[in-house]
N, C-alpha and C positions, 0 to 999 in steps of 0.2 A: 579795219573791219568795223562795220556798223552793227551795233547791238540793238535789236528790237525786242522790247518787252511787251507782251500783250496779255489781255485778260478779257473775260466776258462776265457780264452781270445780267441777272434775270430778275425781273419784277413781274407782277401778276400777269400781264398780257404783253409786256414789252421786254426786249432784250437789247443789250448794246455790247459793242466790242470796243475796247480802248487799247491804244498802243502808243508807245513813245520810242523814238529812234534817237540814239546817241552815238557820237563817234568815239574813238578810242580814248579821248581825253575827257569824256563825259559831257561834251557840249551837245545840247539838244538840237537835233536836225529837223525835227518835225513830230507831229502827233496827229491823231485823228480818232474820231468816234463814228461808228456806223450803227444805225439802228437796224435790227434784223427781226424777222418774224419766222421763228422756227421752233422745233421742239428743244427742250432744255438740254438734252444730252448732245445735241449737235452744236450748241453755242460755242464751245471751245474750238471745235473743228472749223467753224465759220470764222472765228477770231484768227486762227492760223492762216486761213486763205486770205482774209482781208489784210493781214500783216505782210504776206508775200506780195500781194498786189500793190500795197503801199510802197514796198521796197522797189518793185519793178518800176512804178510810176516816177520814182525819184532817182532812177538809174543807179542804185547802189549795186556794187559788183561783189563785194565780200560781206556776207551777212550772217550774224549769229542770232537765231530766234530763241528767246527765252520765255517759255510759258511756265506757270507754276503748277500745271496739272500733270502729275507724273504718269497717270494712266494714259493720257493722250500722247505724251512723249514716247512711252513704250509702244503704243500702237503705231506711231510714225516710224520708229526705228525697227519695228518688226512687221512692217506693212505687207511684205510679200507673203507672210504666213496667215494673214487675217482675211478670212473669206466672208465676213459679215458685210452688211450694207455700209456700215461706218468704215470698215476696212477698204472697201471699194472706193468710197469717197476720198479717203486719205490718199490712196494711190493716185487718184485723178489730181488732187491738189498738189501732191509732191512732184508731179510732172512739171509744174511751174518752176520748181527749184533748179531745173536744168539750165535756165537762163542766167544764172549767177556763176561767177568764177569759183566762189566758195560759198556754200550754204550749209550751216550746221543748225541742228535743233537740240538744245540742251535744257534739261529741267533746271529751274531755279526755285529757291525757297520762296514761300509767300512773302516773307519780309523783304525780299529783294525785288518784288513786283508791285510795290505799294503805289507807284505812280500810275501804272496802267490800270490797276484796280480802282484807284481814286477817280481817274478820268471816266471810266465807263459807268461807275456808280453816280458820279456827278451828272453825267448826261441823262441818266435815267431820272434822277431826282429833280433836275431842272427842266426836264422834257426838252432837251436841246441837242443839237449836233455841234461838236467842237472839232474844228480843224485848225491847226496853226503850224507855222514853221518855226523860225527862230524866236519870234515874238509870242511867247506863251502868256496866258492870262496871269495876272498878279497873284491870284490865290493859289497858283501852282508853285510859285517861286520858292517858298520855304521848303516844301516837300522835295522839289527837284534839287535844291542846294544840299539838303540833308542827305538825300540819296547819293549824290555824287561824292560827298565826303566819305560816306561809309562804303 
């Protein structure tokens, strides 16, 4: 199973989505950042959608999505009962999950989502887009190594 941690960061007029995918041994399979323009409350939902598209584009079949936003995870898991605009968007995004053999969405603590958080904040601070596969930037190395040990 591939685990994808994702997060969103918001700056004054910019927002970014960061994600990192790892296999069951903790080996980095890829990562990416997408700059988006949307309202702040929608950023985590956009991060979820971008993470799904990331997994689809890499042909992952069994995926565990781990955001650190418990409210969004609850909205996803109770999506059939949510009649708000956000609930409708979550329902539409979750239709993309049908293409996987296994797709789960589980909340993770903020401390377990440090790399995704770091990636999207770095993209905002450096005003850049980061996309990489196995060859990740050197300044990510220590954080990735520390995260895989814990």
